[in-house]
C-alpha positions, 0 to 999 in steps of 0.5 A: 506505207499508209502515210506515203499513200495519204501524202500521194493522194493528197499530192494528186489532189492538189495537182488535179485541182491546180490543173482545173483551177489553173486553166482560167484567166488570172484575175476572175472573181468568184462568189456565191450568186445564190440563184445562179449558184456559185458564179464567176465575174470579171473581177481584175482581169485584163485579158480580153479572151476570157477562159472560165475554169471548171473550179474556183477556190470554193468549188466548181463553177456553176454560172456567169455572175449577174452582171459578172462581165457587164460593160467590160471589154471582153471579145471572147469567152470560154465557158465550161461544159462540165458534167452538166454543173455549169447551168447558168448565165445570170441577169445582165451578165455580158450586158453592153460588152460591145466587143463580144460578136460571137459566143458559144453556150455550153451544152450544160446551161439551163438558165439564161437571165434577163438581158444577159447578151444585151447591147452586144454585137453577137451576129448569131447564136445558138441555143443548147438542148439544155435551155429550160428557162430563158428569161426576159429578152436576153438578146435586147438591143442586139441589132447585129444579131442576124440568126438564131438557132435552137437545138430541135430538142428543147421542149419550151422554146422554139425558133421561128422566122429568126424569132425566139418564142416561148411554146407555153403561150406563144410569146415572141421573146426575142425578135431582131431586124430580119425576123418574120413573126409567124402567125402561131404567135399571140404575144409580142413579149417585154422588150421583144424588139427593144432597141433593135435600132435597125429594124425598119418593118414588121408585119403583125400577123392577125393572130397577135392579141397583146404587145407587152412592156416595151415591145418596140421601144427604142425602134428608132428606124421603125416608122410605120406600123399596122396593128391588126384588129386582133390586138386587144391591149397595148402595154407600157412604153410599147413604142416609146423612143421608136421612129413612128410618124403616124400610128392607128390604134384599132377600135379592138384596143380596149386597154392601153398602158402608160407612155406608150408613145413617150418621146416619139420625136417624129410622131405627127399623127395618132388615130385612137381606139373608140373603146378607149 
């Protein structure tokens, strides 16, 4: 009798695991991503509509691996929201997935990596209340993204003027073609508007003191920008490969990084700060 009970339990475990694991898209690859835990990547999967299972061969799937689906042709992905254990989307996880136009980020995700959704064709995105750490602009080059929202209970970040802002230092970390920079922002962060090819105009409020590395790099439709007297620092590559025709760097600017105006092919006139 005891042996029969043990066998019955084992059969039930196998059945449960087969249901949980079997729900995923065939061909997916699973591996230990260290910082991003046990993660999933595209492997040999050919399906364009990806379903990530709750379990892989070695345990609970907790993340999308670094570059897990980067450059793939997927058009949709369903990620598990499993007892708060699926917690991370790795660096460049969906970078250059141009067929990806929408996504639902599970309510368990706490960490979103560098450029996680860069160069996708997302049109809108909602960040869940679980979002605890959002790395360098996860939406770089998302030129079709017109709406970003965030759960009101998120403490570390906010959305204002269709811009994603880090609360601790009022740094704008993700901006888009229709963003309006609020007057609370002090820093335009690393590649905040990087490769927003549809950005034609942006007003910089007097609260801004710093443009960080690549802040407007690759904004090819941006032909003019007014830098307020509040700005003291312009970082490396801040306006590189942009469409600027002219630029006045005010006297308030005391430090400028490397290649700030590199490869600005339309640039005709530059006025420099007397303090440089």
